[in-house]
N, C-alpha and C positions, 0 to 999 in steps of 0.2 A: 291050621286055623288062621283066617285072615286077620291082619292087624286091625285093631279097634281105631276108628277114626273119631276124633273129637271135633265138635263144631268149632269153627274159627270165630274168634271174638271179632266184633265189628271194628275194634280199634287195634292198631298194630302194637306189637310189643315195644316198650320204651327202649330207646337207645341205651347202650351200655355207657356207664360213667366210670372213668378211671380217675380216681380222686387225685392221684399224683400228677396228672396232666391237666386237671381242671383249673383254669386260670384264676378264678376267685380264691380257690384253696391255695394255690401257689403264691399268690400275692399276699394272702393272710399269713402264711408260714414265713415268707421272707420278711414281712413287716414285723412279725413277732420276734423273729431271730435277731433282726437289727435292733429293734427297740429294747429287747432284754439284754443284749450285749452292751449297748450303750448305758442302759440303766444300771448295770453292775458298777460301772465307773462312778456314776454320781450318787448311787445309793451308799456305796462304801465310803466314798470320800466326803460327801456332803449330807448324808442322812435324809435324802429326799426321794420320793417315789416318782414313777413315770408321770402320773397326772400332775404332781407338783412341778416337775421339770417343764411340762408342757405349758403350764400357767406362767412360770417364770419366763419361758421362751417367748410367749405371746405378749407378755407385758414388758419384756426386756428392752424394747425399742422406746420406752418412755410413755407408752400409751396408758390411758386410764379407761378401763372397760368394766362392764357389768358381768355378773356370773353367766348370764344368758349369752352375751357376746363372746365370752371365753369359750363356752360350750360349743357354740357355732364354729368358731375359728379353729378349735382343736379337734373337732369331730368326736368329742367325749359327751356322754350323756350328762344331764343336769345333776343327777345324784352323785356321780363320780366327781364332778366339778365342785359341788357343794361340800362333799367330804374333804376334798383336797384343800379347799379354801379354809375350812374349819381348822385343819391341822396347821396350815400356813399362818393363820391368825394367831394360833397358840404358840407357834415357834417364831413369831415376829418377822415373818418373811413378807407379809403384805399388810397394807393399810386399807381399811374400809371406810368410805365417807359417803354421806348422802349426796345425791345429785342435786344441783341447783334447780333444775327444771322439774324434776320429779323426786320428791323426798323419799318415796317408796323404793326407788331404784338405787341400790348401793353400788358405788363405783370403787374399783380396786386398783391399787398401784403397788409397786414393789418398794420395799424398805431398802435402805442402804445395805443391810445384810444380804438381802436377796440379789441386789445389783452386783455385789462382790462375787456371789456364787455364779451369777450369769456371766460375768467377765471371765471367770476361770473355766466354766464349762464350755462356752462357745468354741474356744480353740480346740478343746478335746473333741467335741462333736464334729467340728469341721475336719479335723485330722482323721477321725474314724471314717467319715464320708469319703475323704480323699483316698484312704487306704482301701476301702470297700470298692470304690469305682476304678481302682487300678486294673481290675479284671476287664475293663472296657477301654477301647481306644477313645480319643477325643471325639471322633465322629460318632461312635456308638453312644457316648454319653449325651451328646446333643440329640441324637435320635431318640434315646430313651426318655429324655426330658420332654420332647415333643409328643411321644406316644403316651406317656403318663398324663400329660395335660389333656390330650384328646380323650383318653379313657376316663379321666375324672369328670370331664364335661359330659360325656355320655352317661356315666353312672349317675351324675347329678340329675340329668334329664329323666332317666328311668326312675329314679327315686321320687321325683316330683310328679310323675305321671300317675293317674288313678290306677288302683290295683285292678288287675284283670284276672278272672277265673275262667280259663279255657277248659277246665276239666269237664264241665257239663255241656259244652258246645259240641254238637254232633258234626258241625262243619268246620271245626277247628278255629272258630272265632271269626271267620271271614265273612 
């Protein structure tokens, strides 16, 4: 009996995806591993969460920012920032004041208690970064910095571009 031939689809089969080699996945796993490793240090010692640390880090230079500005600078969603701010207000880590120009816009600054935490965590975080990057030569560290900067700029551009749906295009969107 001859083999049964099935009609070919107009579209080619999708390329195979090996998750462990997929760059977005690898970057996410690396970021989570690093973040959670460092988080163990300051959660145990200072009782703060990753979002709280990010807020302390962004305000640590003496800046006064709104919750929206913090969300933007830390790449956290507004709900995550809002919850962290609430906890930080309860534990006296930040102060909230109304802005002079816009009374509806609350501005946040660190309290002396949070500044003390910041001063203790920064050397720990920098030591962890130095230890992590010992896997790379000085030249590789510089190259990695350049590559991450370029990838971030490209990712920002892609995120800002209007969404495209090529699934329904017969000609692949060209």
